[in-house]
N, C-alpha and C positions, 0 to 999 in steps of 0.2 A: 504494500499501500504505500503508495507516495500521496503527500498530503501538501497542499499550498493555499496559503490564508492571504487575504487581502481585505484591507479597511478602508472606510472611507468616514466620513463624519456621523453617518448614522447607523450602521451597522459592519458587521465583521463577515466575510463570506468565505467558506472552506470549500476546496475543488479537490476532490480525492478520486485517484487514479488507481484503477484496479488491475491486477493481472490479466492478459487477454488470453492465455492457454492455460490448458490443463496442468501441464509440467510446473509453471511457475506458480500457479494456485497453491497446487498441493504442497510445493516445497515452502510454502508460507502458512503451510497449516489450514488452507483454506478447503472449501468445498466446491468442486465443480459439476456443473449441471443445469439443469432447467430451475429457475428459482422464482421465475416471473411468467407473466401471461405469454409474453412474447415466445414463439418457438425457437430459442436459440439459448445456445449455452453461455454461462458465464460464471464468474468467479464470486462467492462471498468468503470474506475473511473473518475470523474470530476477532473480537475485541478484548483489551485489556483491560476495560472498566466494567465488563458484564456484572450485572447484579447491583453495582452501586447505585444507593438512593438517589433519585433527582426530582427535580420539580419542572424540568424543561430539556429539550434534546440538545440544548446547546451546551449542557453539561456532560453530553456524552459523546462516545466515539460514534455512535450509531443513532439510536432513537431512544426516548425516554419511554417507557411504555407500563400503563398500569393494568391492572388483572380486572377492575371493574371502573363503571362509571364515576361512581363516588368518591373514589380515590384522589387525594390531592397531590399525591406523590407516587412516582412510579420506580421503576429500575432500569439501569442502562441495558439495552438488549446486547445479546451476546453476538449477535453477528452484523456486518457491514457489507453492503448494504442490506438494508432490512427486506427479507424475502417478500413477495407479493403476498397478498392477503389483507384481512381486516384485524385492526388494534386498537385498543385504548389509547391514545396519544396524549402525553402530558406536555402542554407549553403553558409557559408563566402559573403553573400551578391549577391549571383548567386540564378538565379530562374530556376529550370528545373520541366518539366512536368514528374511524376513517378507516376506507378500503385504498389500497394501492396497488397498482400491476408492476 
């Protein structure tokens, strides 16, 4: 995983580049396969902060995910990027059910 950050006055952006082939992916402890709706194989990598308490995805390598709508705190997800599916995302301490492909 290669990460590049850019900042401007209002926010910080993060661009992450993932391995483009199975060998490189698995060499970094990743999982190679179909993880999203698109019918192409790609890599997801394990995060170093998996399970860490969070109230916003900016506190995580991947996303801040809760187990139910009532939660105001979640845990950092174990894979990056987050595989396609529906999750309780926590952003600014607010939990919302969202689906991603």
